[in-house]
ZADOZA-233195 format. One record per residue (C-alpha): residue number from 1; x, y, z. Coordinates in nm, 2 decimals. Layout:
// ZADOZA-233195
pt nr->NUM; X->X; Y->Y; Z->Z
...
//
This chain:
// ZADOZA-233195
pt nr->1; X->9.08; Y->11.75; Z->10.11
pt nr->2; X->9.31; Y->11.95; Z->10.33
pt nr->3; X->9.49; Y->11.73; Z->10.58
pt nr->4; X->9.78; Y->11.96; Z->10.66
pt nr->5; X->9.82; Y->12.08; Z->11.01
pt nr->6; X->9.59; Y->12.37; Z->11.09
pt nr->7; X->9.72; Y->12.70; Z->11.23
pt nr->8; X->9.74; Y->12.73; Z->11.60
pt nr->9; X->9.39; Y->12.84; Z->11.68
pt nr->10; X->9.39; Y->12.69; Z->12.03
pt nr->11; X->9.60; Y->12.79; Z->12.32
pt nr->12; X->9.80; Y->12.47; Z->12.31
pt nr->13; X->9.90; Y->12.21; Z->12.06
pt nr->14; X->9.66; Y->11.91; Z->12.07
pt nr->15; X->9.81; Y->11.61; Z->12.25
pt nr->16; X->9.94; Y->11.33; Z->12.03
pt nr->17; X->9.79; Y->10.98; Z->12.07
pt nr->18; X->10.11; Y->10.81; Z->11.94
pt nr->19; X->10.47; Y->10.93; Z->11.92
pt nr->20; X->10.54; Y->10.85; Z->11.56
pt nr->21; X->10.90; Y->10.95; Z->11.56
pt nr->22; X->10.96; Y->10.70; Z->11.84
pt nr->23; X->10.76; Y->10.44; Z->11.65
pt nr->24; X->10.99; Y->10.47; Z->11.35
pt nr->25; X->11.32; Y->10.47; Z->11.55
pt nr->26; X->11.19; Y->10.17; Z->11.76
pt nr->27; X->11.11; Y->9.98; Z->11.44
pt nr->28; X->11.45; Y->10.05; Z->11.29
pt nr->29; X->11.62; Y->9.93; Z->11.61
pt nr->30; X->11.42; Y->9.61; Z->11.64
pt nr->31; X->11.42; Y->9.50; Z->11.28
pt nr->32; X->11.71; Y->9.29; Z->11.15
pt nr->33; X->11.88; Y->9.43; Z->10.84
pt nr->34; X->11.80; Y->9.13; Z->10.61
pt nr->35; X->12.03; Y->8.93; Z->10.38
pt nr->36; X->12.40; Y->9.01; Z->10.39
pt nr->37; X->12.50; Y->9.15; Z->10.06
pt nr->38; X->12.81; Y->9.34; Z->9.93
pt nr->39; X->12.78; Y->9.70; Z->9.82
pt nr->40; X->12.80; Y->9.60; Z->9.46
pt nr->41; X->12.52; Y->9.34; Z->9.51
pt nr->42; X->12.30; Y->9.60; Z->9.68
pt nr->43; X->12.36; Y->9.85; Z->9.40
pt nr->44; X->12.28; Y->9.59; Z->9.13
pt nr->45; X->11.96; Y->9.48; Z->9.31
pt nr->46; X->11.84; Y->9.84; Z->9.34
pt nr->47; X->11.90; Y->9.92; Z->8.98
pt nr->48; X->11.74; Y->9.59; Z->8.87
pt nr->49; X->11.43; Y->9.66; Z->9.08
pt nr->50; X->11.40; Y->10.01; Z->8.94
pt nr->51; X->11.42; Y->9.88; Z->8.58
pt nr->52; X->11.17; Y->9.61; Z->8.64
pt nr->53; X->10.93; Y->9.86; Z->8.81
pt nr->54; X->10.94; Y->10.06; Z->8.49
pt nr->55; X->10.91; Y->9.76; Z->8.27
pt nr->56; X->10.60; Y->9.63; Z->8.45
pt nr->57; X->10.40; Y->9.95; Z->8.36
pt nr->58; X->10.35; Y->9.84; Z->8.00
pt nr->59; X->10.22; Y->9.50; Z->8.11
pt nr->60; X->9.98; Y->9.65; Z->8.36
pt nr->61; X->9.85; Y->9.88; Z->8.08
pt nr->62; X->9.80; Y->9.59; Z->7.84
pt nr->63; X->9.62; Y->9.37; Z->8.10
pt nr->64; X->9.40; Y->9.64; Z->8.26
pt nr->65; X->9.33; Y->9.85; Z->7.96
pt nr->66; X->9.36; Y->10.16; Z->8.18
pt nr->67; X->9.50; Y->10.46; Z->8.00
pt nr->68; X->9.63; Y->10.59; Z->8.34
pt nr->69; X->9.91; Y->10.33; Z->8.30
pt nr->70; X->10.05; Y->10.52; Z->8.00
pt nr->71; X->10.24; Y->10.78; Z->8.20
pt nr->72; X->10.33; Y->10.75; Z->8.57
pt nr->73; X->10.59; Y->11.02; Z->8.58
pt nr->74; X->10.41; Y->11.21; Z->8.86
pt nr->75; X->10.48; Y->10.92; Z->9.10
pt nr->76; X->10.80; Y->10.81; Z->9.26
pt nr->77; X->10.96; Y->10.47; Z->9.28
pt nr->78; X->11.18; Y->10.41; Z->9.59
pt nr->79; X->11.38; Y->10.10; Z->9.66
pt nr->80; X->11.41; Y->10.10; Z->10.04
pt nr->81; X->11.54; Y->9.90; Z->10.33
pt nr->82; X->11.32; Y->9.79; Z->10.63
pt nr->83; X->11.40; Y->10.09; Z->10.84
pt nr->84; X->11.31; Y->10.34; Z->10.56
pt nr->85; X->10.98; Y->10.15; Z->10.51
pt nr->86; X->10.89; Y->10.18; Z->10.88
pt nr->87; X->10.97; Y->10.56; Z->10.88
pt nr->88; X->10.76; Y->10.62; Z->10.56
pt nr->89; X->10.46; Y->10.43; Z->10.71
pt nr->90; X->10.48; Y->10.60; Z->11.04
pt nr->91; X->10.45; Y->10.93; Z->10.86
pt nr->92; X->10.17; Y->10.80; Z->10.65
pt nr->93; X->9.98; Y->10.68; Z->10.95
pt nr->94; X->10.02; Y->11.02; Z->11.11
pt nr->95; X->9.89; Y->11.19; Z->10.79
pt nr->96; X->9.58; Y->10.96; Z->10.78
pt nr->97; X->9.49; Y->11.04; Z->11.14
pt nr->98; X->9.54; Y->11.42; Z->11.11
pt nr->99; X->9.18; Y->11.50; Z->10.99
pt nr->100; X->9.02; Y->11.31; Z->11.27
pt nr->101; X->9.25; Y->11.45; Z->11.54
pt nr->102; X->9.21; Y->11.80; Z->11.41
pt nr->103; X->8.83; Y->11.78; Z->11.43
pt nr->104; X->8.84; Y->11.61; Z->11.77
pt nr->105; X->9.08; Y->11.88; Z->11.91
pt nr->106; X->8.84; Y->12.15; Z->11.79
pt nr->107; X->8.51; Y->11.99; Z->11.91
pt nr->108; X->8.61; Y->11.77; Z->12.20
pt nr->109; X->8.96; Y->11.88; Z->12.34
pt nr->110; X->8.89; Y->11.72; Z->12.68
pt nr->111; X->8.82; Y->11.38; Z->12.52
pt nr->112; X->9.13; Y->11.40; Z->12.31
pt nr->113; X->9.34; Y->11.48; Z->12.62
pt nr->114; X->9.18; Y->11.19; Z->12.80
pt nr->115; X->9.25; Y->10.95; Z->12.51
pt nr->116; X->9.61; Y->11.07; Z->12.49
pt nr->117; X->9.65; Y->11.02; Z->12.87
pt nr->118; X->9.51; Y->10.67; Z->12.85
pt nr->119; X->9.72; Y->10.57; Z->12.55
pt nr->120; X->10.03; Y->10.73; Z->12.69
pt nr->121; X->10.06; Y->10.48; Z->12.97
pt nr->122; X->10.00; Y->10.17; Z->12.77
pt nr->123; X->10.01; Y->10.20; Z->12.39
pt nr->124; X->10.29; Y->10.43; Z->12.30
pt nr->125; X->10.52; Y->10.48; Z->12.01
pt nr->126; X->10.73; Y->10.19; Z->12.14
pt nr->127; X->10.44; Y->9.95; Z->12.09
pt nr->128; X->10.36; Y->10.09; Z->11.75
pt nr->129; X->10.73; Y->10.06; Z->11.66
pt nr->130; X->10.71; Y->9.69; Z->11.75
pt nr->131; X->10.42; Y->9.64; Z->11.51
pt nr->132; X->10.60; Y->9.83; Z->11.23
pt nr->133; X->10.91; Y->9.62; Z->11.29
pt nr->134; X->10.72; Y->9.30; Z->11.24
pt nr->135; X->10.55; Y->9.43; Z->10.92
pt nr->136; X->10.87; Y->9.58; Z->10.78
pt nr->137; X->11.02; Y->9.23; Z->10.76
pt nr->138; X->10.72; Y->9.09; Z->10.57
pt nr->139; X->10.61; Y->9.36; Z->10.32
pt nr->140; X->10.75; Y->9.32; Z->9.97
pt nr->141; X->10.62; Y->9.64; Z->9.83
pt nr->142; X->10.36; Y->9.91; Z->9.88
pt nr->143; X->10.21; Y->10.20; Z->9.70
pt nr->144; X->10.15; Y->10.50; Z->9.93
pt nr->145; X->9.90; Y->10.75; Z->9.78
pt nr->146; X->9.91; Y->10.96; Z->10.09
pt nr->147; X->10.28; Y->11.07; Z->10.06
pt nr->148; X->10.16; Y->11.34; Z->9.82
pt nr->149; X->10.02; Y->11.52; Z->10.12
pt nr->150; X->10.37; Y->11.56; Z->10.26
pt nr->151; X->10.54; Y->11.89; Z->10.19
pt nr->152; X->10.73; Y->11.84; Z->9.87
pt nr->153; X->10.58; Y->11.50; Z->9.82
pt nr->154; X->10.53; Y->11.36; Z->9.47
pt nr->155; X->10.19; Y->11.44; Z->9.32
pt nr->156; X->10.12; Y->11.08; Z->9.23
pt nr->157; X->10.23; Y->10.92; Z->9.55
pt nr->158; X->10.52; Y->10.68; Z->9.58
pt nr->159; X->10.59; Y->10.32; Z->9.53
pt nr->160; X->10.81; Y->10.15; Z->9.79
pt nr->161; X->10.99; Y->9.83; Z->9.70
pt nr->162; X->11.15; Y->9.67; Z->10.01
pt nr->163; X->11.46; Y->9.52; Z->9.87
pt nr->164; X->11.58; Y->9.31; Z->10.17
pt nr->165; X->11.24; Y->9.13; Z->10.19
pt nr->166; X->11.22; Y->9.07; Z->9.81
pt nr->167; X->11.57; Y->8.93; Z->9.81
pt nr->168; X->11.52; Y->8.72; Z->10.12
pt nr->169; X->11.20; Y->8.56; Z->9.98
pt nr->170; X->11.34; Y->8.49; Z->9.64
pt nr->171; X->11.63; Y->8.31; Z->9.81
pt nr->172; X->11.39; Y->8.12; Z->10.04
pt nr->173; X->11.17; Y->8.01; Z->9.75
pt nr->174; X->11.47; Y->7.94; Z->9.53
pt nr->175; X->11.32; Y->8.11; Z->9.23
pt nr->176; X->11.47; Y->8.31; Z->8.95
pt nr->177; X->11.54; Y->8.66; Z->9.10
pt nr->178; X->11.45; Y->8.87; Z->8.79
pt nr->179; X->11.13; Y->8.68; Z->8.73
pt nr->180; X->11.02; Y->8.71; Z->9.10
pt nr->181; X->11.10; Y->9.08; Z->9.11
pt nr->182; X->10.90; Y->9.15; Z->8.80
pt nr->183; X->10.61; Y->8.95; Z->8.94
pt nr->184; X->10.62; Y->9.16; Z->9.26
pt nr->185; X->10.64; Y->9.49; Z->9.06
pt nr->186; X->10.34; Y->9.40; Z->8.86
pt nr->187; X->10.13; Y->9.39; Z->9.17
pt nr->188; X->10.26; Y->9.71; Z->9.32
pt nr->189; X->10.24; Y->9.90; Z->8.99
pt nr->190; X->9.88; Y->9.80; Z->8.95
pt nr->191; X->9.81; Y->9.99; Z->9.27
pt nr->192; X->9.97; Y->10.30; Z->9.13
pt nr->193; X->9.75; Y->10.26; Z->8.82
pt nr->194; X->9.44; Y->10.22; Z->9.03
pt nr->195; X->9.49; Y->10.55; Z->9.20
pt nr->196; X->9.59; Y->10.72; Z->8.88
pt nr->197; X->9.27; Y->10.59; Z->8.71
pt nr->198; X->9.06; Y->10.71; Z->9.00
pt nr->199; X->9.21; Y->11.04; Z->9.12
pt nr->200; X->8.92; Y->11.08; Z->9.36
pt nr->201; X->9.00; Y->10.75; Z->9.55
pt nr->202; X->9.28; Y->10.89; Z->9.78
pt nr->203; X->9.06; Y->11.16; Z->9.93
pt nr->204; X->8.76; Y->10.92; Z->9.95
pt nr->205; X->8.97; Y->10.68; Z->10.15
pt nr->206; X->9.10; Y->10.96; Z->10.37
pt nr->207; X->8.74; Y->11.07; Z->10.44
pt nr->208; X->8.64; Y->10.72; Z->10.54
pt nr->209; X->8.95; Y->10.67; Z->10.76
pt nr->210; X->8.89; Y->11.01; Z->10.92
pt nr->211; X->8.53; Y->10.92; Z->11.00
pt nr->212; X->8.63; Y->10.59; Z->11.15
pt nr->213; X->8.92; Y->10.72; Z->11.36
pt nr->214; X->8.72; Y->11.02; Z->11.47
pt nr->215; X->8.44; Y->10.79; Z->11.59
pt nr->216; X->8.68; Y->10.56; Z->11.78
pt nr->217; X->8.87; Y->10.85; Z->11.93
pt nr->218; X->8.55; Y->11.01; Z->12.05
pt nr->219; X->8.50; Y->10.72; Z->12.28
pt nr->220; X->8.78; Y->10.83; Z->12.50
pt nr->221; X->8.60; Y->10.74; Z->12.82
pt nr->222; X->8.61; Y->10.37; Z->12.72
pt nr->223; X->8.96; Y->10.35; Z->12.58
pt nr->224; X->9.11; Y->10.25; Z->12.91
pt nr->225; X->8.88; Y->9.96; Z->12.96
pt nr->226; X->8.93; Y->9.85; Z->12.60
pt nr->227; X->9.31; Y->9.86; Z->12.64
pt nr->228; X->9.28; Y->9.64; Z->12.95
pt nr->229; X->9.08; Y->9.40; Z->12.75
pt nr->230; X->9.34; Y->9.40; Z->12.48
pt nr->231; X->9.62; Y->9.33; Z->12.73
pt nr->232; X->9.42; Y->9.03; Z->12.86
pt nr->233; X->9.39; Y->8.90; Z->12.51
pt nr->234; X->9.76; Y->8.94; Z->12.45
pt nr->235; X->9.85; Y->8.77; Z->12.78
pt nr->236; X->9.61; Y->8.47; Z->12.73
pt nr->237; X->9.72; Y->8.42; Z->12.37
pt nr->238; X->10.09; Y->8.45; Z->12.46
pt nr->239; X->10.05; Y->8.18; Z->12.72
pt nr->240; X->9.90; Y->7.95; Z->12.46
pt nr->241; X->10.19; Y->8.01; Z->12.23
pt nr->242; X->10.44; Y->7.96; Z->12.51
pt nr->243; X->10.28; Y->7.62; Z->12.58
pt nr->244; X->10.30; Y->7.52; Z->12.22
pt nr->245; X->9.93; Y->7.56; Z->12.15
pt nr->246; X->9.77; Y->7.71; Z->11.84
pt nr->247; X->9.58; Y->8.01; Z->11.96
pt nr->248; X->9.22; Y->8.03; Z->11.86
pt nr->249; X->9.07; Y->7.73; Z->12.03
pt nr->250; X->8.94; Y->7.91; Z->12.34
pt nr->251; X->8.76; Y->8.23; Z->12.42
pt nr->252; X->9.08; Y->8.43; Z->12.44
pt nr->253; X->9.21; Y->8.28; Z->12.12
pt nr->254; X->8.89; Y->8.35; Z->11.95
pt nr->255; X->8.91; Y->8.72; Z->12.04
pt nr->256; X->9.27; Y->8.73; Z->11.92
pt nr->257; X->9.17; Y->8.58; Z->11.59
pt nr->258; X->8.94; Y->8.87; Z->11.54
pt nr->259; X->9.24; Y->9.11; Z->11.56
pt nr->260; X->9.30; Y->9.38; Z->11.82
pt nr->261; X->9.12; Y->9.62; Z->11.60
pt nr->262; X->8.79; Y->9.45; Z->11.68
pt nr->263; X->8.83; Y->9.56; Z->12.04
pt nr->264; X->8.80; Y->9.93; Z->11.93
pt nr->265; X->8.51; Y->9.87; Z->11.69
pt nr->266; X->8.15; Y->9.94; Z->11.78
pt nr->267; X->7.82; Y->9.94; Z->11.59
pt nr->268; X->7.88; Y->10.29; Z->11.48
pt nr->269; X->8.19; Y->10.20; Z->11.30
pt nr->270; X->8.06; Y->9.88; Z->11.13
pt nr->271; X->7.94; Y->10.05; Z->10.81
pt nr->272; X->8.27; Y->10.23; Z->10.75
pt nr->273; X->8.47; Y->9.91; Z->10.83
pt nr->274; X->8.25; Y->9.72; Z->10.58
pt nr->275; X->8.31; Y->9.98; Z->10.31
pt nr->276; X->8.69; Y->10.00; Z->10.36
pt nr->277; X->8.70; Y->9.62; Z->10.36
pt nr->278; X->8.53; Y->9.61; Z->10.03
pt nr->279; X->8.76; Y->9.88; Z->9.88
pt nr->280; X->9.07; Y->9.71; Z->10.00
pt nr->281; X->8.94; Y->9.37; Z->9.87
pt nr->282; X->8.89; Y->9.54; Z->9.53
pt nr->283; X->9.23; Y->9.70; Z->9.52
pt nr->284; X->9.42; Y->9.39; Z->9.63
pt nr->285; X->9.22; Y->9.14; Z->9.43
pt nr->286; X->9.25; Y->9.35; Z->9.11
pt nr->287; X->9.63; Y->9.36; Z->9.16
pt nr->288; X->9.64; Y->8.99; Z->9.21
pt nr->289; X->9.44; Y->8.93; Z->8.90
pt nr->290; X->9.70; Y->9.14; Z->8.70
pt nr->291; X->9.98; Y->8.92; Z->8.85
pt nr->292; X->9.80; Y->8.61; Z->8.75
pt nr->293; X->9.73; Y->8.73; Z->8.40
pt nr->294; X->10.10; Y->8.72; Z->8.31
pt nr->295; X->10.23; Y->8.41; Z->8.14
pt nr->296; X->10.56; Y->8.25; Z->8.06
pt nr->297; X->10.63; Y->8.50; Z->7.78
pt nr->298; X->10.65; Y->8.77; Z->8.04
pt nr->299; X->10.77; Y->8.58; Z->8.35
pt nr->300; X->10.92; Y->8.25; Z->8.23
pt nr->301; X->10.91; Y->8.08; Z->8.57
pt nr->302; X->10.57; Y->8.23; Z->8.68
pt nr->303; X->10.41; Y->7.89; Z->8.74
pt nr->304; X->10.69; Y->7.78; Z->8.98
pt nr->305; X->10.68; Y->8.12; Z->9.16
pt nr->306; X->10.30; Y->8.09; Z->9.21
pt nr->307; X->10.32; Y->7.74; Z->9.35
pt nr->308; X->10.61; Y->7.80; Z->9.59
pt nr->309; X->10.47; Y->8.14; Z->9.70
pt nr->310; X->10.13; Y->7.99; Z->9.78
pt nr->311; X->10.27; Y->7.69; Z->9.95
pt nr->312; X->10.49; Y->7.91; Z->10.18
pt nr->313; X->10.18; Y->8.08; Z->10.33
pt nr->314; X->10.06; Y->7.74; Z->10.46
pt nr->315; X->10.38; Y->7.67; Z->10.65
pt nr->316; X->10.40; Y->7.96; Z->10.89
pt nr->317; X->10.50; Y->7.89; Z->11.25
pt nr->318; X->10.26; Y->7.91; Z->11.55
pt nr->319; X->10.41; Y->8.24; Z->11.67
pt nr->320; X->10.38; Y->8.41; Z->11.34
pt nr->321; X->10.03; Y->8.29; Z->11.29
pt nr->322; X->9.94; Y->8.44; Z->11.63
pt nr->323; X->10.09; Y->8.78; Z->11.55
pt nr->324; X->9.92; Y->8.78; Z->11.21
pt nr->325; X->9.58; Y->8.71; Z->11.37
pt nr->326; X->9.63; Y->8.98; Z->11.64
pt nr->327; X->9.71; Y->9.24; Z->11.37
pt nr->328; X->9.44; Y->9.13; Z->11.13
pt nr->329; X->9.68; Y->9.02; Z->10.86
pt nr->330; X->9.48; Y->8.70; Z->10.80
pt nr->331; X->9.18; Y->8.92; Z->10.71
pt nr->332; X->9.40; Y->9.10; Z->10.46
pt nr->333; X->9.50; Y->8.77; Z->10.30
pt nr->334; X->9.13; Y->8.69; Z->10.26
pt nr->335; X->9.08; Y->9.03; Z->10.09
pt nr->336; X->9.33; Y->8.92; Z->9.82
pt nr->337; X->9.12; Y->8.60; Z->9.75
pt nr->338; X->8.78; Y->8.76; Z->9.78
pt nr->339; X->8.87; Y->9.06; Z->9.57
pt nr->340; X->9.03; Y->8.85; Z->9.30
pt nr->341; X->8.71; Y->8.63; Z->9.27
pt nr->342; X->8.50; Y->8.94; Z->9.24
pt nr->343; X->8.72; Y->9.09; Z->8.96
pt nr->344; X->8.74; Y->8.76; Z->8.77
pt nr->345; X->8.36; Y->8.71; Z->8.79
pt nr->346; X->8.28; Y->9.07; Z->8.67
pt nr->347; X->8.54; Y->9.06; Z->8.39
pt nr->348; X->8.40; Y->8.72; Z->8.28
pt nr->349; X->8.06; Y->8.86; Z->8.24
pt nr->350; X->8.11; Y->9.22; Z->8.12
pt nr->351; X->8.48; Y->9.22; Z->8.01
pt nr->352; X->8.77; Y->9.43; Z->8.14
pt nr->353; X->8.62; Y->9.75; Z->7.99
pt nr->354; X->8.30; Y->9.69; Z->8.17
pt nr->355; X->8.48; Y->9.62; Z->8.50
pt nr->356; X->8.68; Y->9.94; Z->8.47
pt nr->357; X->8.36; Y->10.14; Z->8.54
pt nr->358; X->8.45; Y->10.08; Z->8.90
pt nr->359; X->8.72; Y->10.35; Z->8.88
pt nr->360; X->8.48; Y->10.62; Z->8.75
pt nr->361; X->8.34; Y->10.74; Z->9.08
pt nr->362; X->8.30; Y->10.65; Z->9.45
pt nr->363; X->7.94; Y->10.54; Z->9.39
pt nr->364; X->8.07; Y->10.26; Z->9.16
pt nr->365; X->8.28; Y->10.10; Z->9.43
pt nr->366; X->8.14; Y->9.76; Z->9.53
pt nr->367; X->7.99; Y->9.70; Z->9.87
pt nr->368; X->8.12; Y->9.42; Z->10.09
pt nr->369; X->7.81; Y->9.21; Z->10.00
pt nr->370; X->7.88; Y->9.27; Z->9.63
pt nr->371; X->8.24; Y->9.16; Z->9.67
pt nr->372; X->8.09; Y->8.82; Z->9.76
pt nr->373; X->7.80; Y->8.84; Z->9.51
pt nr->374; X->7.94; Y->9.00; Z->9.20
pt nr->375; X->7.60; Y->8.97; Z->9.02
pt nr->376; X->7.46; Y->9.23; Z->9.26
pt nr->377; X->7.72; Y->9.48; Z->9.15
pt nr->378; X->7.67; Y->9.40; Z->8.78
pt nr->379; X->7.30; Y->9.45; Z->8.82
pt nr->380; X->7.35; Y->9.78; Z->9.01
pt nr->381; X->7.57; Y->9.91; Z->8.73
pt nr->382; X->7.29; Y->9.83; Z->8.48
pt nr->383; X->7.50; Y->9.76; Z->8.18
pt nr->384; X->7.19; Y->9.76; Z->7.96
pt nr->385; X->7.20; Y->10.14; Z->7.98
pt nr->386; X->7.57; Y->10.18; Z->7.94
//
């Protein structure tokens, strides 16, 4: 799938909905650097994370049984700070939106211009930078399959390990650093293996994202009204937080709990949202299962790490809970749980080899209903004919 910028067929360059360079620089400016470490400590942490990232591959291979884990030399492991993570993700977001914007510029240039005008006065790169800033202080690691679409990007994508966040959390949880870092690497390396085992998956997700973003952008005439509604949600929820209330009890809180993305989703987008939700649940749940499969022989303090990590998520402050709801991060957390239940249920009935049929082709991906009812997926795969 070609997502590179097309030659200038039009008289003018299509307007941009978001200034991604501004988003990246804004995020870098707003985000604190993280734990204070000496140069020697930083170098030691970077080298340690790189080594553990490599070490985790063998464990992922043993647990998943996927041959794709044997050789990941076509991908790249980067140990980054928060600003670098924000810059990388701003670029990835831009890449993901390119197909939809290109199509919209060719078919409906006036609507794209209208959307850009509406967004330019309210949702700019500065606002996106604030979102990236919040996320950049929370994310421990991330596999980016879309970086291969960059000029000179690695063919197998890249794995980002956000060192300040990993170190800050291991200090907060008071756990053994090497054990915790290996535990994190197991999750992220599993994502690398998933896309290596299913080389069609990246383009499939891009196609779905393009369809979704194109559908939303095509509704340029309603974007202004939706943004006004979004601002009302933000204002009402902010007042609740300022008064010490837990947002979510009233009408405004209920809208916020559904995340701002809900404001831009109509009936036409429901099917694509459902499919992407199922795919993300599968990917995150599968990675969590791999993490949970390791025992004390691999990560000696794994039991302590799991207990403290899970307990931490229950102790967030009101403000952080509010932001997470607005951005849909609570929904992402549920994906981890729902996806893991699906994977365990399928593996329990047909084994890991049977489960691995999910990586063979797009038609084998579970639906959102099947994520919650694994027997439906197993029945659809018809293992009696396998």
